[in-house]
TISEDREN-36562 format. One line per field, with one value per residue (C-alpha): y, z, x; residue number from 1; residue in three letters. Coordinates in nm, 4 decimals. Example, Ala and Ser with C-alpha at 12.3 -4.5 7.8 and 13.67 -1.06 7.14 Angstrom:
2
yy <- -0.4500; -0.1060
zz <- 0.7800; 0.7140
xx <- 1.2300; 1.3670
k <- 1; 2
r <- ALA; SER
This chain:
237
yy <- 0.0000; 0.3491; 0.5837; 0.9375; 1.1918; 1.3998; 1.7105; 1.5680; 1.5406; 1.7840; 1.9417; 2.1404; 2.5138; 2.4567; 2.2594; 1.9250; 1.5897; 1.3105; 0.9855; 0.6591; 0.4129; 0.0387; -0.2478; -0.4568; -0.7943; -0.7771; -0.5188; -0.3370; 0.0381; 0.1696; 0.5455; 0.8573; 1.1504; 1.4473; 1.5228; 1.8399; 1.8376; 1.8174; 1.5260; 1.3353; 1.4112; 1.2839; 0.9740; 0.8883; 0.9593; 0.7841; 0.4922; 0.5860; 0.7647; 1.1406; 1.3499; 1.7080; 1.7742; 2.0222; 2.0821; 2.1370; 2.2958; 2.0943; 1.7894; 1.4614; 1.1531; 0.8657; 0.6648; 0.9160; 0.9473; 0.6184; 0.3886; 0.2814; 0.3494; 0.2844; 0.1391; 0.2011; -0.0909; 0.1062; 0.4440; 0.4616; 0.7634; 0.7728; 0.8540; 1.2289; 1.2489; 1.4121; 1.1185; 0.8964; 0.5332; 0.4178; 0.0453; -0.0041; -0.2469; -0.1202; -0.1415; -0.1667; 0.0269; 0.2832; 0.4555; 0.6844; 0.4902; 0.1790; 0.0004; -0.1451; 0.0573; 0.3890; 0.2262; 0.0067; 0.1357; 0.0624; 0.2800; 0.1741; 0.2206; -0.0148; -0.3022; -0.6174; -0.9761; -1.1125; -1.0280; -1.2810; -1.0333; -1.1921; -1.0025; -1.2723; -1.4915; -1.2269; -1.1914; -1.5694; -1.5727; -1.3114; -1.5091; -1.8310; -1.6503; -1.5130; -1.8651; -1.9853; -1.7059; -1.7060; -2.0527; -2.1097; -2.4391; -2.5007; -2.3637; -2.6151; -2.4044; -2.4089; -2.7857; -2.8433; -2.6263; -2.7929; -3.1452; -3.0824; -3.1222; -3.4874; -3.4099; -3.0997; -3.2913; -3.5657; -3.3060; -3.1580; -3.5023; -3.5510; -3.2062; -3.2491; -3.5677; -3.3868; -3.1162; -3.3818; -3.5562; -3.2275; -3.1273; -3.4630; -3.4171; -3.0599; -3.1020; -3.2626; -2.9711; -2.6857; -2.5142; -2.6042; -2.3074; -2.5076; -2.4886; -2.8453; -2.7533; -2.4408; -2.6572; -2.8841; -2.5812; -2.4546; -2.7837; -2.7203; -2.3791; -2.5182; -2.8014; -2.5643; -2.3254; -2.6137; -2.6946; -2.3314; -2.3055; -2.6142; -2.4959; -2.1675; -2.3596; -2.5562; -2.2335; -2.0894; -2.4091; -2.4032; -2.0296; -1.9467; -1.6712; -1.6494; -1.3598; -1.5829; -1.8186; -1.5314; -1.4042; -1.7404; -1.7210; -1.3594; -1.4507; -1.7363; -1.5183; -1.2818; -1.5529; -1.5801; -1.9334; -2.0628; -2.4417; -2.6964; -3.0353; -3.3218; -3.6542; -3.6327; -3.3901; -3.0127; -2.8397; -2.4724; -2.2645
zz <- 0.0000; -0.0831; 0.2085; 0.2544; 0.5036; 0.7289; 0.5435; 0.2266; 0.3749; 0.2106; 0.4853; 0.3754; 0.4141; 0.7801; 0.8429; 0.8626; 0.6881; 0.7106; 0.8749; 0.7993; 1.0851; 1.0156; 1.2644; 1.2035; 1.3072; 1.1051; 0.8319; 0.9396; 0.8972; 1.2495; 1.2084; 1.0226; 1.2065; 1.1332; 1.2186; 1.2163; 1.1981; 1.5773; 1.6071; 1.3367; 1.5052; 1.8422; 1.6782; 1.5180; 1.8355; 2.0850; 1.8823; 1.9919; 1.7784; 1.8260; 1.6386; 1.6149; 1.7268; 1.4909; 1.7325; 2.0417; 1.8485; 2.0388; 2.0197; 2.1157; 2.2437; 2.1480; 2.4598; 2.7126; 2.8660; 2.7652; 2.7866; 2.4264; 2.2946; 1.9401; 1.9227; 1.5834; 1.3657; 1.0509; 0.8870; 0.5131; 0.2893; -0.0236; -0.3750; -0.3395; 0.0124; 0.1366; 0.3266; 0.5940; 0.6714; 1.0263; 1.0953; 1.4672; 1.7497; 1.8957; 2.2702; 2.3316; 2.1069; 1.8503; 1.8349; 2.1091; 2.0890; 2.2218; 1.8859; 1.7731; 1.4496; 1.3741; 1.0558; 1.2158; 1.0040; 0.6415; 0.3939; 0.3549; -0.0223; -0.0400; 0.1948; 0.0439; 0.1516; 0.3099; 0.1044; 0.2287; 0.4112; 0.5368; 0.8659; 0.9566; 1.0649; 1.3154; 1.4385; 1.4744; 1.6808; 1.9174; 1.9563; 2.0304; 2.2809; 2.4522; 2.4865; 2.6425; 2.9003; 2.9562; 2.8603; 2.8368; 2.8988; 2.5466; 2.3553; 2.1181; 2.1145; 2.4935; 2.4883; 2.2478; 2.4481; 2.7750; 2.6289; 2.5093; 2.2234; 2.1395; 2.0654; 1.8675; 1.6608; 1.5925; 1.4544; 1.2404; 1.0877; 1.0255; 0.8701; 0.6533; 0.5125; 0.4406; 0.2488; 0.0432; -0.0448; -0.1415; -0.3529; -0.5326; -0.6170; -0.7408; -0.9370; -1.2493; -1.2902; -1.2298; -1.5581; -1.5374; -1.4667; -1.3950; -1.0659; -0.9830; -1.0242; -0.8113; -0.5366; -0.5460; -0.5131; -0.2270; -0.0470; -0.0782; 0.0812; 0.3641; 0.4469; 0.4252; 0.6635; 0.9095; 0.8841; 0.9330; 1.2378; 1.3991; 1.3071; 1.4811; 1.7936; 1.7747; 1.7418; 2.0494; 2.2449; 2.1557; 2.2082; 1.8390; 1.6549; 1.2923; 1.2578; 1.3734; 1.0892; 0.8403; 0.9467; 0.8463; 0.5064; 0.4683; 0.5478; 0.2987; 0.0262; 0.0440; -0.0053; -0.3721; -0.5044; -0.1727; -0.1529; 0.1014; 0.1120; 0.1420; 0.1460; -0.1555; -0.3502; -0.3735; -0.3681; -0.4650; -0.2334
xx <- 0.0000; 0.1250; 0.1878; 0.0556; 0.1893; -0.0354; 0.0806; -0.0769; -0.4275; -0.6700; -0.8778; -1.1852; -1.2393; -1.3312; -1.0147; -1.1941; -1.1720; -1.4353; -1.3272; -1.5067; -1.4645; -1.4606; -1.4408; -1.1318; -1.2692; -1.5919; -1.5375; -1.8546; -1.8791; -1.9303; -1.9648; -1.8572; -1.7006; -1.4758; -1.1145; -0.9128; -0.5336; -0.4947; -0.7409; -0.5554; -0.2211; -0.3469; -0.4924; -0.1586; 0.0379; -0.1925; -0.3275; -0.6811; -0.9406; -0.9783; -1.2324; -1.3523; -1.7089; -1.8731; -2.1622; -1.9445; -1.6571; -1.3981; -1.1718; -1.3337; -1.1530; -1.3851; -1.4688; -1.3423; -1.6907; -1.8564; -1.5556; -1.6236; -1.2761; -1.1605; -0.8102; -0.6536; -0.5462; -0.4711; -0.5266; -0.5893; -0.6365; -0.8535; -0.7293; -0.8011; -0.6533; -0.9746; -1.1277; -0.9744; -1.0578; -0.9878; -0.9843; -1.0357; -1.0875; -1.4141; -1.4732; -1.8475; -2.0849; -1.9751; -2.3146; -2.4488; -2.7785; -2.6050; -2.5911; -2.2614; -2.2814; -2.4482; -2.5805; -2.8467; -3.1394; -3.2216; -3.4073; -3.7698; -3.7397; -3.4387; -3.5120; -3.3689; -3.3276; -3.0105; -2.7025; -2.4484; -2.2256; -1.9025; -1.9373; -2.1901; -1.8965; -1.7935; -2.1531; -2.1743; -1.8579; -2.0035; -2.3271; -2.1381; -1.9155; -2.2257; -2.3703; -2.0442; -2.0491; -2.4257; -2.5588; -2.9330; -3.1093; -3.2422; -2.9421; -2.7809; -2.4648; -2.4397; -2.5005; -2.2109; -1.9731; -2.0699; -2.0463; -1.6926; -1.4514; -1.5256; -1.8901; -1.7968; -1.5398; -1.7928; -2.0337; -1.7538; -1.7027; -2.0746; -2.1215; -1.8110; -1.9604; -2.2876; -2.0981; -1.9201; -2.2478; -2.4156; -2.1153; -2.1101; -2.4780; -2.4348; -2.1120; -2.2673; -2.5106; -2.2659; -2.3635; -2.7314; -2.9614; -3.2751; -3.4636; -3.3609; -2.9930; -3.0407; -3.1864; -2.8815; -2.6533; -2.8673; -2.8041; -2.4295; -2.4853; -2.6973; -2.4583; -2.1609; -2.3375; -2.3854; -2.0143; -1.9105; -2.1351; -1.9829; -1.6323; -1.7143; -1.8171; -1.4921; -1.2919; -1.4636; -1.3989; -1.0276; -0.9747; -0.9428; -1.1313; -1.2373; -0.9942; -0.7082; -0.7962; -0.8250; -0.4809; -0.3313; -0.5018; -0.3926; -0.0321; -0.0368; -0.1862; 0.1126; 0.3739; 0.4653; 0.4793; 0.3494; 0.3604; 0.2553; 0.4185; 0.1724; 0.3537; 0.5842; 0.3642; 0.3989; 0.0634; 0.0337; -0.1853
k <- 1; 2; 3; 4; 5; 6; 7; 8; 9; 10; 11; 12; 13; 14; 15; 16; 17; 18; 19; 20; 21; 22; 23; 24; 25; 26; 27; 28; 29; 30; 31; 32; 33; 34; 35; 36; 37; 38; 39; 40; 41; 42; 43; 44; 45; 46; 47; 48; 49; 50; 51; 52; 53; 54; 55; 56; 57; 58; 59; 60; 61; 62; 63; 64; 65; 66; 67; 68; 69; 70; 71; 72; 73; 74; 75; 76; 77; 78; 79; 80; 81; 82; 83; 84; 85; 86; 87; 88; 89; 90; 91; 92; 93; 94; 95; 96; 97; 98; 99; 100; 101; 102; 103; 104; 105; 106; 107; 108; 109; 110; 111; 112; 113; 114; 115; 116; 117; 118; 119; 120; 121; 122; 123; 124; 125; 126; 127; 128; 129; 130; 131; 132; 133; 134; 135; 136; 137; 138; 139; 140; 141; 142; 143; 144; 145; 146; 147; 148; 149; 150; 151; 152; 153; 154; 155; 156; 157; 158; 159; 160; 161; 162; 163; 164; 165; 166; 167; 168; 169; 170; 171; 172; 173; 174; 175; 176; 177; 178; 179; 180; 181; 182; 183; 184; 185; 186; 187; 188; 189; 190; 191; 192; 193; 194; 195; 196; 197; 198; 199; 200; 201; 202; 203; 204; 205; 206; 207; 208; 209; 210; 211; 212; 213; 214; 215; 216; 217; 218; 219; 220; 221; 222; 223; 224; 225; 226; 227; 228; 229; 230; 231; 232; 233; 234; 235; 236; 237
r <- MET; GLU; SER; VAL; SER; MET; LYS; ASP; ILE; LYS; PHE; ASP; GLU; LYS; GLY; LEU; VAL; PRO; ALA; VAL; VAL; GLN; GLU; GLY; CYS; SER; GLY; LYS; VAL; LEU; MET; VAL; ALA; TYR; MET; ASN; ALA; GLU; ALA; LEU; LYS; ARG; THR; VAL; GLU; SER; GLY; ASP; ALA; TRP; TYR; TYR; SER; ARG; SER; ARG; GLN; GLU; LEU; TRP; HIS; LYS; GLY; GLU; THR; SER; GLY; HIS; PHE; GLN; HIS; ILE; ARG; SER; ILE; ALA; VAL; ASP; CYS; ASP; ALA; ASP; THR; ILE; LEU; LEU; THR; VAL; ASP; GLN; VAL; GLY; ALA; ALA; CYS; HIS; THR; GLY; HIS; LYS; SER; CYS; PHE; PHE; ARG; SER; MET; THR; GLU; TRP; GLU; LYS; THR; TYR; THR; GLY; ASN; LEU; SER; MET; LEU; SER; ASP; LEU; ARG; GLU; GLU; ILE; LYS; GLU; LYS; ARG; ILE; HIS; PRO; THR; GLU; LYS; SER; TYR; THR; ALA; TYR; LEU; LEU; GLN; THR; GLY; ILE; ASP; LYS; ILE; CYS; LYS; LYS; ILE; GLY; GLU; GLU; SER; SER; GLU; VAL; ILE; ILE; ALA; ALA; LYS; ASN; ALA; ASP; PRO; VAL; VAL; LYS; ASP; THR; SER; GLU; ALA; ALA; ASP; ASN; LEU; ARG; LEU; GLU; VAL; CYS; LYS; GLU; SER; ALA; ASP; LEU; LEU; TYR; HIS; LEU; SER; VAL; LEU; TRP; GLU; ASP; THR; GLY; VAL; THR; VAL; ASN; ASP; VAL; MET; LYS; VAL; LEU; GLU; GLU; ARG; SER; HIS; VAL; LYS; GLY; ASN; LYS; LYS; THR; VAL; GLY; HIS; LEU; ASP; LYS; THR; PHE
């Protein structure tokens, strides 16, 4: 990634630049705020998010009052150097309403069905963690975590087999656009979702997060000509 100095940031006529804030672990957009030069300087120096409040006309250390601090992971600058993207580790809620993100409402005129957002894996992790800390009697997740690793691993094996069967059924119709073929592909999705859920339970049980797994994939993706030795065979990543 190219680097940009603070002196290259294009503040507007009021000395401000918009900052989009994104959660590092989920990729969710949490909020949009404004920074002046001093807020940006303090953010860089402290590693915590500082903003400029246009209504109060003063610097604002996010979390100073609420305890909902934003610890900086990275700071990116857009192509025109007039917008900043902060990737943060969010403590508590980002929104003053108590919601994790300020963007918790959708437009009535543009309400769509589920879109398959990858942040769902992060949400799932949080839900599973909550069931470990506060188990409920009828919770399947709590049951798995309380039963232990052997039960969880058994379910991983069962769900893996179900994915294989669904994939074998769908593979011959990969280019077929009929409803029957779509249903076979949907089965692959459903069985894969079951596997991902049980993997997420396993990760929670072993103290691993989905982001830990993604870091391994990220590291591998940046190694040119990456190979993994399996027996006597070299497999490219």
